[in-house]
N, C-alpha and C positions, 0 to 999 in steps of 0.2 A: 577529566577525559569523558567524552561523550560516547555512549554505546546505544545502539538500537537493536531490538530483538523481536522477531516476528513469531507469531503462533496462529494456529487455527486452520492450517491447510488440511487437505484430505481428499477423499474420493467422493464425488457427488454425481448424481444422474443429470442428464440434460434437462434443463428447465428448473433445476433445483437452486437452492440458495446456500451460501456459506459466508461466514464473517471472519475476516482476518483482523488480528490485533497486533499492534507494535508498541512496545514499551520503550520510552526514551529515558535513558539514565544519564544524568549530568545536570549541569546548571543552565538556567535561562532558557527553558523550553520555548518560551514565547518569542525568542529571537530567531527561531528556526522555521524555515519553510519545510513542511513535511510532504512527502510524496510516496506513492506506491509505483513501482515499476514491475514489469514482468519480462521473462525471457523464456520463449518456447524453444524446444530442441531445433538447432540449425538456424535460429533466428537471432537478430540483434536484440539487446535489451531495449524495451520500449516503455515510454511513460504512460501510466494508466490514469493517474489522478494526482492533483496537488491541492494543498490547503494552506493558506497563509495564517499568520498569527491572529488575524481578525476574522478567520474562517471563511475567507473568499475561496471558492473552489473552482477547479478547472478539470475537465475530463477529456480523454481521448474520444474521438468520434465513435470508435468501436464499442465503447462501454457506456456512452451517454444514455441516461435513462434507465440503465440496469444496475449500475454501481453507485454507491454513495460513500464518500469519504467524510470522516468527521474526526474531531480532536477533542480531548478532555483535558483541560488545563489543570484541573485539580489532581488528576491521576497521571499526567504526563504520558498520555497514550493517544495513538491514532488508530482508527479503525477503518476497514474497508468492507462495507456490506455489499455482497454480490448476489444478484438475483437473476432469474432467467438465464442461467449459465448455459453456455454452448460448448461443444467439444473444442472449438477453436480457442476457448479461454484457458485451455490446459497449458500450464506454464509454472515456472518457479517465480513466485512473487517476492519482491524485495521491498523493504522499507528503507527510505532514504531521508536523511536530514541534512539541510544546508543552512549554515549560519548566514543570516541576511547581511551581516556587516563584514565578516572576515572571509566569506565564501567557502570556508572549510566544509567538507562533505564527509558524511558517515553512512555506511551501508550495513544492513543486517546480513545474516547468513542466508536468508531466503527460506521460504516455505512452499512446498509442492502443492499445487492444486491440479487435480485431475478430474475432468468432466467426461464421464463415459457411462454407457449403459452396460 
């Protein structure tokens, strides 16, 4: 059974940086497309960034150049390094794993990121 669990959220001032981590528990980490989503109050959940098993990345326009997604195959982790944070980045951030072959999906519980002075 696959589980993903996020950590690293918190309160940060505008312009600051924060790093989120996601631990993947289960087999065959390399078979999963990993992603970060976020959901702000009153908004739909939106895709932030994705990374393939071969570490090809893709970003939402709103975070391009400010956020960096990475994965560590030795530790089965995915990280999201966020910099130049803005108040509009405030949201609950979720880690997502999708099996490339079966299309099964798994979500973490989410971690709150608040950007405020």
